[in-house]
N, C-alpha and C positions, 0 to 999 in steps of 0.2 A: 312880384314879391310873394314869398311863401310864408305861411304861419303854421306851425305845428302845435297842436293842443293835445294834451293827454289828461284823461280824467277817468276815475272809476265811477263817477256820479253820472248815471245815465240822464237824469233830469237836467243837469247843467249842460250836458252835451246837446240835448234836444233843444234847449233854449238858445244855445249858440247857433245851432243849425237853422232854426227858425229865423233868427235875426239875420244870419248870412243870406238866406233866401230873400228876405225883404230888401237887403242891400244889393242884390244881384251879384253876390260873390260866388265864385265857383267852388264847390266843395268836393273833396275826394276823401272818402271815409275809409279807414283801414283799421280793422280790429286787430289788436296786438294779442298774440297768444301769451298767456302768463308765463309759460316756460321760456319764451324769448326774453322777457323782462328779467326773470330769475337768472338766466345765463349771462345777461349783460351785467347785472349787479354782481354776480360771482366773479366775472372777469375783472370788473373794476376793483373789487376787494383784493384779488390776486395781484394786480399790478401795484396797487397802493401799499400793500403789505409785503412786497418783495424784499427779501434780504439775500444778498449774495452769499454763497457758501464759502468762497475763497476771497482773499484780498486781490485787488487789481494786479494784473500781471506786470504792469509798468511801475508798481511801487507807488511812490509819491508823485501824483500827477503834476503838481506845480514844478517840482524839480525836473521831471521828465520833459515838460514843455520848455523850460529854460535851457536844458541841454540840447534839445532837438531843434529849437527855433533859433533863427539868427536874424538880426536886423540887416536889411539890405535895401538898396534903392530899387524901387519898382520902375518898370519900363515907362510908365506914364507920368512919373514924378519929375522928369527933367524938363 
């Protein structure tokens, strides 16, 4: 099992590390560069705020699905 903890509070992290050592838990510490966090947050905002510049090429997706899709017997349904 893995557990990922992130904090800007060095005191809290030190307490967690000390407790983990007492419990014989393996610790891998990785300092995250603040630029990486900023890039991740920027990417999240870009994805969440995405607005298409043009309407979908298929028009109404429900109508398209009804026209393209057909009911049929599947090979394993017999």
